[in-house]
C-alpha positions in Angstrom: -21.5 -14.1 73.2 -25.1 -14.2 74.3 -27.9 -10.8 75.1 -27.4 -11.6 78.3 -23.4 -12.1 79.4 -23.3 -8.8 77.3 -26.1 -6.9 78.8 -26.1 -5.4 75.5 -30.4 -5.6 76.3 -30.4 -2.8 78.1 -31.2 0.6 76.9 -34.7 1.6 74.9 -35.6 -0.7 72.1 -38.4 1.0 69.7 -40.6 0.4 66.4 -39.6 1.0 63.5 -42.2 4.1 63.0 -41.4 4.5 66.9 -44.8 4.5 68.5 -44.0 2.1 70.8 -40.9 2.6 73.1 -39.5 -0.1 75.4 -37.3 0.9 78.2 -35.0 -2.0 79.6 -33.0 -0.9 82.9 -30.3 -2.6 84.4 -32.2 -3.6 87.8 -34.7 -6.2 85.4 -37.5 -3.5 84.8 -39.4 -2.3 82.1 -41.6 0.6 81.4 -43.2 0.6 77.9 -44.5 3.9 76.3 -47.3 3.7 73.2 -47.4 6.2 71.4 -48.1 9.5 73.6 -49.2 7.1 76.7 -46.2 7.2 78.9 -45.4 3.9 81.3 -48.0 2.0 79.1 -46.9 -0.7 81.1 -44.2 -1.5 83.3 -43.2 -5.1 85.6 -40.2 -7.3 85.2 -38.3 -8.6 82.9 -35.8 -11.4 82.6 -32.7 -12.6 80.3 -31.7 -16.1 79.4 -29.1 -16.4 76.9 -30.9 -14.4 73.6 -34.8 -14.6 75.2 -36.2 -12.3 77.3 -39.2 -13.2 79.5 -41.7 -10.6 80.1 -44.4 -10.6 83.8 -45.9 -7.0 83.8 -47.0 -5.8 87.3 -50.7 -6.3 86.4 -49.3 -10.5 85.9 -49.5 -10.1 82.2 -47.2 -12.3 80.7 -44.2 -12.2 77.2 -41.9 -13.4 75.9 -39.6 -12.1 73.1 -36.3 -12.7 71.5 -32.9 -11.5 70.6 -31.2 -12.2 67.3 -28.8 -9.9 65.2 -29.4 -6.7 67.3 -33.0 -6.7 66.9 -35.5 -7.4 70.2 -38.8 -9.6 68.5 -41.8 -9.9 70.7 -45.5 -10.1 70.4 -45.3 -9.6 66.4 -43.2 -6.8 66.8 -39.5 -5.7 65.8 -37.6 -3.5 68.0 -34.4 -1.6 67.3 -32.4 -0.6 69.4 -31.7 3.1 70.1 -28.1 4.5 70.0 
């Protein structure tokens, strides 16, 4: 089953040091915090299979991939908070 099919991607994803936090919301919006800056980036995301595409509200785009319950995005590794 892919992340898209299971919707297991919804929730908070954090780097190991907790510095960067992506909240993937059920309405295909995300809110990213960096350090003490809450809502540093916000925008839309789209999941296709195990691939995720981001488009922030300024027009910047990025992507990532879910593998074995871990999100790899822009050279960073995110773990889902439970």
